[in-house]
Residue frames relative to the residue before (quaternion, step in Angstrom):
aa qw qx qy qz dx dy dz
X 1.0000 0.0000 0.0000 0.0000 0.00 0.00 0.00
X 0.4341 -0.7083 0.4861 0.2711 3.57 -0.91 0.76
X 0.1487 -0.7544 0.6311 0.1022 3.57 -1.15 0.67
X 0.3212 -0.7080 0.5961 0.2005 3.55 -0.89 0.97
X 0.2037 -0.8349 0.4986 0.1130 3.59 0.13 1.29
X 0.5848 0.5752 -0.3958 0.4128 3.60 0.98 -0.60
X 0.6729 0.4646 -0.2970 0.4930 3.64 0.91 -0.83
X 0.6569 0.5236 -0.3121 0.4438 3.57 0.94 -0.79
X 0.5646 0.5670 -0.3492 0.4876 3.58 1.18 -0.75
X 0.7063 0.4801 -0.2798 0.4386 3.53 0.70 -1.05
X 0.6604 0.4979 -0.3159 0.4649 3.63 0.95 -0.79
X 0.6839 0.4548 -0.3093 0.4793 3.65 0.87 -0.73
X 0.6184 0.5260 -0.3531 0.4649 3.57 1.03 -0.72
X 0.6461 0.5152 -0.3236 0.4608 3.64 0.94 -0.81
X 0.6584 0.5138 -0.3044 0.4581 3.58 0.98 -0.85
X 0.6410 0.5149 -0.2944 0.4871 3.54 1.09 -0.80
X 0.6492 0.5029 -0.3216 0.4713 3.60 0.94 -0.79
X 0.6632 0.4952 -0.3196 0.4614 3.63 0.92 -0.78
X 0.6428 0.5125 -0.3179 0.4723 3.57 1.01 -0.82
X 0.6320 0.5186 -0.3258 0.4749 3.63 0.94 -0.89
X 0.6464 0.5220 -0.3117 0.4609 3.64 0.88 -0.92
X 0.6677 0.5020 -0.3157 0.4500 3.59 0.91 -0.89
X 0.6447 0.5100 -0.3195 0.4713 3.55 1.00 -0.87
X 0.6797 0.5094 -0.3012 0.4334 3.62 0.94 -0.76
X 0.7930 0.3221 -0.1533 0.4939 3.55 0.85 -0.94
X 0.7535 0.2683 -0.2027 0.5650 3.65 1.23 -0.15
X 0.2172 -0.8339 0.4919 0.1241 3.57 0.31 1.28
X 0.6141 0.5545 -0.3942 0.4000 3.71 0.83 -0.57
X 0.7093 0.4589 -0.2801 0.4559 3.57 1.08 -0.57
X 0.3905 0.7651 -0.4548 0.2353 3.62 1.19 -0.07
X 0.6986 0.4600 -0.2857 0.4677 3.50 0.86 -0.96
X 0.6521 0.5231 -0.3181 0.4471 3.60 1.00 -0.73
X 0.7517 0.4050 -0.1933 0.4832 3.59 1.02 -0.89
X 0.4416 0.7175 -0.4554 0.2876 3.64 1.21 -0.16
X 0.7518 0.4022 -0.2539 0.4567 3.60 0.61 -1.00
X 0.5996 0.5153 -0.3803 0.4799 3.67 1.01 -0.57
X 0.6564 0.4976 -0.3338 0.4583 3.64 0.87 -0.75
X 0.6232 0.5203 -0.3385 0.4758 3.61 1.05 -0.79
X 0.6609 0.5120 -0.3055 0.4558 3.57 0.88 -0.94
X 0.6299 0.5195 -0.3315 0.4727 3.66 0.97 -0.81
X 0.6504 0.5265 -0.3146 0.4481 3.52 0.93 -0.94
X 0.6579 0.5044 -0.3040 0.4693 3.59 0.91 -0.86
X 0.6302 0.5175 -0.3368 0.4707 3.62 0.97 -0.84
X 0.6789 0.5010 -0.3015 0.4442 3.56 0.84 -1.00
X 0.6297 0.5132 -0.3321 0.4794 3.62 1.03 -0.73
X 0.6774 0.4970 -0.3113 0.4441 3.55 0.91 -0.90
X 0.6321 0.5122 -0.3384 0.4728 3.62 1.02 -0.68
X 0.6420 0.5113 -0.3370 0.4613 3.62 0.95 -0.73
X 0.6515 0.5047 -0.3151 0.4707 3.55 1.01 -0.80
X 0.6421 0.5244 -0.3179 0.4601 3.58 1.01 -0.83
X 0.6549 0.5118 -0.3061 0.4642 3.57 1.03 -0.83
X 0.6553 0.4898 -0.3216 0.4767 3.59 0.99 -0.75
X 0.6493 0.5115 -0.3268 0.4583 3.60 0.96 -0.78
X 0.6331 0.5187 -0.3222 0.4757 3.60 0.97 -0.84
X 0.6820 0.4842 -0.3047 0.4556 3.56 0.93 -0.82
X 0.6852 0.4984 -0.2942 0.4422 3.54 1.00 -0.76
X 0.7876 0.3307 -0.1463 0.4988 3.58 0.96 -0.88
X 0.4505 0.6862 -0.4649 0.3318 3.58 1.23 -0.05
X 0.5197 -0.6310 0.4711 0.3314 3.61 -1.02 0.73
X 0.5812 -0.5721 0.4369 0.3796 3.52 -1.12 0.53
X 0.5878 -0.5931 0.4202 0.3551 3.54 -1.02 0.73
X 0.3891 -0.7311 0.5174 0.2153 3.59 -0.83 0.99
X 0.3103 -0.7139 0.5998 0.1854 3.44 -1.13 0.79
X 0.5230 -0.7072 0.3881 0.2753 3.48 -0.81 1.03
X 0.7079 0.4306 -0.2824 0.4835 3.53 1.10 -0.41
X 0.4630 0.6915 -0.4581 0.3123 3.61 1.16 0.11
X 0.6677 0.5171 -0.2887 0.4511 3.58 1.11 -0.67
X 0.6061 0.5782 -0.3411 0.4265 3.50 1.29 -0.46
X 0.7105 -0.4457 0.3426 0.4233 3.60 -1.18 0.43
X 0.4612 -0.7212 0.4555 0.2444 3.53 -0.87 0.91
X 0.4866 0.6762 -0.4051 0.3766 3.53 1.39 -0.24
X 0.0185 -0.7752 0.6314 0.0117 3.70 -0.64 1.02
X 0.3925 -0.7184 0.5171 0.2500 3.58 -0.64 1.06
X 0.4836 -0.6883 0.4714 0.2648 3.51 -0.96 1.01
X 0.8095 0.3178 -0.2491 0.4262 3.51 -1.42 0.42
X 0.3258 0.7301 -0.5358 0.2716 3.57 1.14 0.52
X 0.1259 -0.8032 0.5819 0.0202 3.62 -0.60 1.21
X 0.6515 -0.4852 0.4055 0.4192 3.51 -1.42 0.13
X 0.6072 0.5458 -0.3764 0.4380 3.61 1.05 -0.53
X 0.6533 0.4941 -0.3118 0.4814 3.61 1.01 -0.71
X 0.6424 0.5142 -0.3262 0.4654 3.53 1.04 -0.71
X 0.6257 0.5233 -0.3309 0.4744 3.56 1.04 -0.82
X 0.6519 0.5105 -0.3183 0.4616 3.59 0.95 -0.86
X 0.6218 0.5312 -0.3211 0.4776 3.63 1.00 -0.74
X 0.6500 0.5130 -0.3057 0.4699 3.57 0.93 -0.90
X 0.6507 0.5149 -0.3146 0.4609 3.60 0.98 -0.78
X 0.6312 0.5346 -0.3201 0.4619 3.53 1.08 -0.87
X 0.6230 0.5387 -0.3163 0.4707 3.59 1.02 -0.90
X 0.7101 0.4685 -0.2708 0.4504 3.61 0.76 -1.12
X 0.6630 0.5147 -0.3139 0.4438 3.66 1.05 -0.62
X 0.5152 0.6519 -0.4169 0.3685 3.64 1.20 -0.30
X 0.3937 -0.6383 0.5924 0.2944 3.50 -1.25 0.44
X 0.7397 -0.4775 0.2477 0.4043 3.59 -1.22 0.41
X 0.6741 0.4982 -0.3134 0.4463 3.63 0.94 -0.79
X 0.6728 0.4782 -0.3107 0.4713 3.60 0.82 -0.86
X 0.6070 0.5639 -0.3449 0.4413 3.54 1.23 -0.57
X 0.6090 0.5272 -0.3091 0.5056 3.50 1.14 -0.85
X 0.6658 0.5134 -0.3040 0.4480 3.59 0.90 -0.93
X 0.6329 0.5259 -0.3336 0.4600 3.55 1.05 -0.71
X 0.6460 0.5088 -0.3087 0.4780 3.60 1.00 -0.84
X 0.6206 0.5380 -0.3267 0.4676 3.52 1.00 -0.84
X 0.6762 0.5140 -0.2820 0.4461 3.54 0.89 -0.90
X 0.6341 0.5330 -0.3196 0.4601 3.54 1.07 -0.77
X 0.7266 0.4116 -0.2576 0.4860 3.61 0.83 -0.89
X 0.5901 0.5197 -0.3923 0.4774 3.59 1.15 -0.39
X 0.6052 0.5335 -0.3485 0.4772 3.61 1.06 -0.59
X 0.6996 0.4757 -0.2732 0.4578 3.56 1.12 -0.67
X 0.6531 -0.5532 0.3045 0.4179 3.52 1.32 0.12
X 0.5255 0.6323 -0.4243 0.3796 3.58 1.20 0.19
X 0.3450 -0.6359 0.6269 0.2892 3.51 -1.29 0.29
X 0.1042 -0.8455 0.5237 -0.0064 3.54 -0.47 1.20
X 0.0259 0.7833 -0.6209 0.0165 3.57 -0.91 0.94
X 0.4415 -0.6561 0.5448 0.2790 3.54 -1.20 0.73
X 0.5069 -0.6197 0.5177 0.3017 3.51 -1.26 0.68
X 0.8052 -0.3237 0.2168 0.4471 3.50 -1.32 -0.42
X 0.6202 -0.5401 0.3675 0.4342 3.62 1.16 -0.25
X 0.7289 -0.4444 0.2967 0.4280 3.56 -1.22 0.15
X 0.8265 0.1764 -0.1868 0.5009 3.63 -1.17 0.78
X 0.7613 0.3089 -0.2283 0.5224 3.67 1.14 0.07
X 0.5180 0.6963 -0.3727 0.3284 3.58 1.30 0.15
X 0.3660 -0.7518 0.4786 0.2682 3.59 1.25 -0.13
X 0.7230 -0.4306 0.2532 0.4772 3.57 0.93 0.74
X 0.6785 0.4450 -0.2633 0.5218 3.63 1.25 0.07
X 0.1932 -0.7988 0.5611 0.0985 3.59 -0.83 0.99
X 0.8142 0.1307 -0.0105 0.5656 3.59 0.92 -0.96
X 0.2057 -0.7288 0.6406 0.1272 3.52 -1.25 0.64
X 0.1363 -0.7976 0.5875 0.0042 3.59 -0.63 1.23
X 0.0457 -0.7919 0.6089 -0.0065 3.57 -0.83 1.05
X 0.2204 0.7447 -0.6103 0.1560 3.52 -0.99 0.97
X 0.8448 0.0008 -0.0668 0.5309 3.54 -0.93 1.07
X 0.6785 -0.5357 0.2624 0.4286 3.53 0.98 1.02
X 0.5668 0.5640 -0.3721 0.4713 3.56 1.29 0.41
X 0.2267 -0.7694 0.5838 0.1260 3.58 -0.90 0.91
X 0.0476 -0.7572 0.6514 -0.0086 3.52 -1.06 0.93
X 0.2371 -0.7575 0.5929 0.1358 3.59 -0.98 0.88
X 0.1306 -0.7820 0.6083 0.0370 3.56 -1.12 0.81
X 0.1798 -0.7401 0.6407 0.0976 3.46 -1.23 0.79
X 0.1566 -0.7920 0.5858 0.0707 3.60 -0.84 0.94
X 0.0281 -0.8048 0.5917 -0.0365 3.55 -0.59 1.20
X 0.0824 -0.8327 0.5473 0.0153 3.54 -0.14 1.32
X 0.1327 0.7913 -0.5839 0.1237 3.54 0.32 1.24
X 0.3688 -0.7676 0.4931 0.1779 3.53 -0.98 0.88
X 0.7707 0.3258 -0.1884 0.5141 3.60 1.18 -0.39
X 0.8042 0.3115 -0.1670 0.4779 3.60 0.45 -1.22
X 0.4416 -0.6409 0.5595 0.2850 3.52 -1.24 0.62
X 0.5337 -0.6292 0.4515 0.3398 3.52 -1.19 0.60
X 0.2401 -0.7807 0.5681 0.1006 3.54 -0.96 1.07
X 0.7558 -0.4046 0.2983 0.4196 3.50 -1.46 0.07
X 0.5745 0.6006 -0.3922 0.3942 3.66 1.02 -0.65
X 0.6839 0.4937 -0.3022 0.4441 3.57 0.83 -0.99
X 0.6634 0.5096 -0.3147 0.4486 3.59 1.04 -0.77
X 0.5933 0.5580 -0.3442 0.4671 3.53 1.12 -0.76
X 0.6622 0.4939 -0.3073 0.4724 3.64 0.89 -0.80
X 0.6385 0.5250 -0.3004 0.4759 3.55 1.03 -0.82
X 0.6378 0.5246 -0.3083 0.4722 3.57 1.01 -0.88
X 0.6403 0.5263 -0.3289 0.4526 3.51 1.01 -0.80
X 0.6540 0.4983 -0.3297 0.4639 3.60 1.01 -0.72
X 0.6173 0.5321 -0.3509 0.4611 3.61 1.09 -0.69
X 0.6690 0.5057 -0.3054 0.4511 3.54 0.91 -1.02
X 0.6378 0.5529 -0.3261 0.4257 3.56 0.95 -0.81
X 0.7569 0.3684 -0.2008 0.5011 3.51 1.03 -0.83
X 0.3919 -0.7589 0.4270 0.2968 3.55 1.49 0.08
X 0.4005 0.6697 -0.4863 0.3933 3.51 1.01 1.13
X 0.3623 -0.7720 0.4888 0.1840 3.57 -0.76 1.07
X 0.7760 0.3749 -0.1782 0.4748 3.55 0.99 -0.88
X 0.0674 0.8053 -0.5837 0.0793 3.55 -0.75 1.12
X 0.1681 -0.7637 0.6200 0.0644 3.55 -1.14 0.78
X 0.1173 -0.7785 0.6139 0.0570 3.59 -0.77 0.98
X 0.0715 -0.8236 0.5627 -0.0073 3.61 -0.55 1.17
X 0.0430 0.7965 -0.6020 0.0374 3.54 -0.92 0.90
X 0.4944 -0.6506 0.4912 0.3017 3.51 -1.22 0.52
X 0.6450 0.4607 -0.3042 0.5284 3.55 1.35 -0.15
X 0.5404 -0.5647 0.4498 0.4322 3.55 -0.91 -0.96
X 0.5101 -0.6354 0.4891 0.3110 3.64 -1.28 -0.28
X 0.4838 -0.6451 0.5000 0.3159 3.55 -1.09 0.68
X 0.6494 -0.4965 0.3756 0.4367 3.61 -1.20 0.33
X 0.6426 0.5287 -0.3433 0.4355 3.59 0.89 -0.83
X 0.6454 0.5024 -0.3285 0.4724 3.62 0.99 -0.83
X 0.6564 0.5051 -0.3353 0.4489 3.62 0.89 -0.74
X 0.6234 0.5112 -0.3427 0.4823 3.59 0.99 -0.70
X 0.6609 0.5055 -0.3185 0.4541 3.64 0.84 -0.85
X 0.6625 0.5058 -0.3029 0.4620 3.53 0.96 -0.85
X 0.6579 0.5034 -0.3244 0.4566 3.58 0.96 -0.71
X 0.6224 0.5482 -0.2981 0.4724 3.60 1.18 -0.73
X 0.7941 0.3125 -0.1082 0.5100 3.59 1.07 -0.84
X 0.4664 -0.7241 0.4146 0.2936 3.58 1.23 0.35
X 0.3771 0.6954 -0.5196 0.3229 3.53 0.92 0.93
X 0.3473 -0.7498 0.5320 0.1848 3.51 -0.98 0.88
X 0.2058 -0.8097 0.5465 0.0585 3.59 -0.83 1.05
X 0.0542 -0.7733 0.6315 0.0174 3.56 -0.99 0.86
X 0.0592 -0.8125 0.5798 -0.0145 3.53 -0.54 1.15
X 0.7940 -0.3478 0.2004 0.4565 3.58 -1.31 -0.04
X 0.6532 0.5074 -0.3077 0.4703 3.58 1.00 -0.93
X 0.6532 0.5063 -0.3357 0.4519 3.59 0.92 -0.80
X 0.6555 0.4979 -0.3393 0.4552 3.62 0.90 -0.79
X 0.6260 0.5320 -0.3379 0.4593 3.60 0.95 -0.78
X 0.6729 0.4814 -0.2996 0.4751 3.59 0.89 -0.86
X 0.6586 0.5062 -0.3158 0.4586 3.56 0.99 -0.78
X 0.6332 0.5020 -0.3388 0.4819 3.61 1.03 -0.65
X 0.6300 0.5259 -0.3509 0.4509 3.65 0.92 -0.71
X 0.7185 0.4566 -0.2539 0.4590 3.52 0.90 -0.99
X 0.6424 0.5004 -0.3121 0.4894 3.56 1.21 -0.44
X 0.3553 -0.7426 0.4875 0.2912 3.63 1.34 -0.08
X 0.0293 -0.8775 0.4785 0.0125 3.60 0.86 0.99
X 0.5904 0.5999 -0.3778 0.3859 3.59 1.05 -0.60
X 0.7501 0.3332 -0.1853 0.5404 3.53 1.17 -0.70
X 0.5864 0.5193 -0.3815 0.4908 3.60 1.19 0.43
X 0.3416 -0.7874 0.4748 0.1944 3.61 -0.20 1.33
X 0.6446 0.5236 -0.3468 0.4360 3.65 0.93 -0.64
X 0.6905 0.4560 -0.2791 0.4872 3.57 0.86 -0.87
X 0.6700 0.5106 -0.3168 0.4360 3.56 0.96 -0.74
X 0.6195 0.5282 -0.3252 0.4811 3.56 1.17 -0.82
X 0.6672 0.4967 -0.3274 0.4483 3.64 0.92 -0.82
X 0.6662 0.5019 -0.3100 0.4563 3.59 0.95 -0.81
X 0.7383 0.4128 -0.2334 0.4797 3.59 1.03 -0.62
X 0.4209 0.7072 -0.4525 0.3435 3.57 1.35 0.18
X 0.0981 -0.8294 0.5497 0.0168 3.57 -0.70 1.14
X 0.4678 0.6670 -0.4467 0.3697 3.62 1.28 0.01
X 0.2662 -0.7222 0.6151 0.1708 3.49 -1.37 0.56
X 0.1977 -0.8035 0.5584 0.0595 3.59 -0.88 1.05
X 0.5348 -0.6265 0.4815 0.2993 3.46 -1.26 0.77
X 0.4172 -0.7259 0.4845 0.2537 3.62 -0.76 0.95
X 0.6504 0.5279 -0.3123 0.4481 3.61 1.21 -0.45
X 0.8359 0.1615 -0.0432 0.5228 3.63 0.76 -1.02
X 0.4211 -0.7524 0.4139 0.2919 3.57 1.40 -0.09
X 0.4771 0.6392 -0.4534 0.3978 3.59 1.23 0.39
X 0.6720 -0.4979 0.3534 0.4190 3.60 -1.28 0.24
X 0.2006 -0.7349 0.6290 0.1551 3.50 -1.28 0.50
X 0.2132 -0.7566 0.6072 0.1161 3.59 -1.29 0.58
X 0.4384 -0.6944 0.5114 0.2531 3.52 -1.16 0.61
X 0.0453 0.8071 -0.5794 0.1043 3.55 -0.71 1.17
X 0.4907 -0.5998 0.5151 0.3663 3.56 -1.30 0.05
X 0.4845 -0.6730 0.4769 0.2915 3.58 -0.89 1.03
X 0.2265 -0.7987 0.5433 0.1249 3.49 -0.94 0.93
X 0.7583 0.1581 -0.1149 0.6220 3.49 1.43 0.05
X 0.5406 0.6256 -0.4427 0.3471 3.55 -1.22 -0.21
X 0.7311 -0.4343 0.2845 0.4426 3.63 -1.27 -0.11
X 0.7976 0.2120 -0.1278 0.5500 3.65 1.10 -0.47
X 0.1120 -0.8229 0.5561 0.0327 3.60 0.35 1.21
X 0.7641 0.3253 -0.2616 0.4919 3.55 -0.90 0.97
X 0.5680 0.5842 -0.4035 0.4164 3.58 1.19 -0.27
X 0.5277 -0.6455 0.4563 0.3110 3.58 -1.18 0.53
X 0.0207 0.8013 -0.5936 0.0710 3.49 -0.83 1.10
X 0.4047 -0.6492 0.5748 0.2904 3.59 -1.23 0.38
X 0.0550 -0.7932 0.6064 -0.0066 3.55 -0.85 1.04
X 0.5083 -0.6555 0.4780 0.2890 3.50 -1.13 0.89
X 0.4904 -0.7025 0.4426 0.2649 3.61 -0.90 1.00
X 0.6374 0.5157 -0.3499 0.4532 3.65 1.21 -0.24
X 0.3148 0.7742 -0.4948 0.2381 3.59 1.22 0.15
X 0.5779 -0.1226 -0.8042 0.0650 1.84 -1.84 1.69
X 0.4184 0.7144 -0.4853 0.2812 3.62 1.18 -0.09
X 0.7566 0.0859 -0.0293 0.6475 3.55 1.08 -0.94
X 0.1871 -0.8177 0.5398 0.0700 3.65 -0.60 1.12
X 0.3535 0.7677 -0.4915 0.2100 3.55 1.12 0.32
X 0.0035 -0.7816 0.6233 -0.0222 3.53 -0.97 0.93
X 0.0624 -0.7611 0.6431 0.0568 3.59 -1.28 0.38
X 0.5265 -0.6412 0.4641 0.3103 3.56 -1.03 0.80
X 0.4796 -0.6800 0.4862 0.2670 3.52 -1.01 0.92
C-alpha cells in the first residue's frame, strides 16, 4: 500500500510541535510527555530517512515513449504534430482508448480493457509485460486539464487493487498540482504532447491499428458503448436543439448535447 510520506511528515511534525509546546508551557506535564515526544522525534527521523532512501534508490522516471519503437520518421514538423494533436482531440472516448491500447500493444504490452465505462473502478486498461501488471486510466477531456482530484481517485483504485504501477493518459495536459501529486506517488503521466511523440515514434502512418483509431469518426454511448446518432431533440429543456442519441433507444436513453 502506498504511503504519502510528505503528508505523514507534516502530521508527525505537528504532533511533535504541540507536545514540545505543552512541555514548555505546562511544566507539570513534562514527565508525562517526555517519552511520547521522544517517540515522535524517532518516528519523524525514521520518515525522513525513508524519504531520503526512496529518493536515492528510486528508479529514474520512465518516459512514455521509451518503450515504443526507436524508429522516428524523418521530416516530422510542427505542422504535422499539430495535425496529430487535432486528430487526437477529435476522437470520441472509445477510439481514444483504442488508440492508447494500440500504442502500448506496439510497445510490447498485452493490453486488455477493464469492465467498461461507469463500472471500471477508476481503471480503463490493464497492461501486462514481463509478468508485471500496470493499470491505466484514459481521460479524453476536450477542454479542461487533468487536476489532482482525478489522480487521487486513480491512486485510490491502484491502492485498492494493490498495484504499484499506474499510467494516467489524457488528450489534454495536467495542472501543476497534478504533476506534483504524480511525482510524490510515482504515477506516470501521458499528455497530448506525449501521445503525439509516441505516435511519431511508432510510425503510425504504417501501423494499421493506430491509423484506424486516429481516423475513427463514430461517436459511442458512454453507458452501453453502442453507436450514437445526431438528432433534433423532441423534448427536454431545449426542443429542436441538436443532441446525440443512443441507437439502442429506448433500451438505452442516454443523450448528450452536440
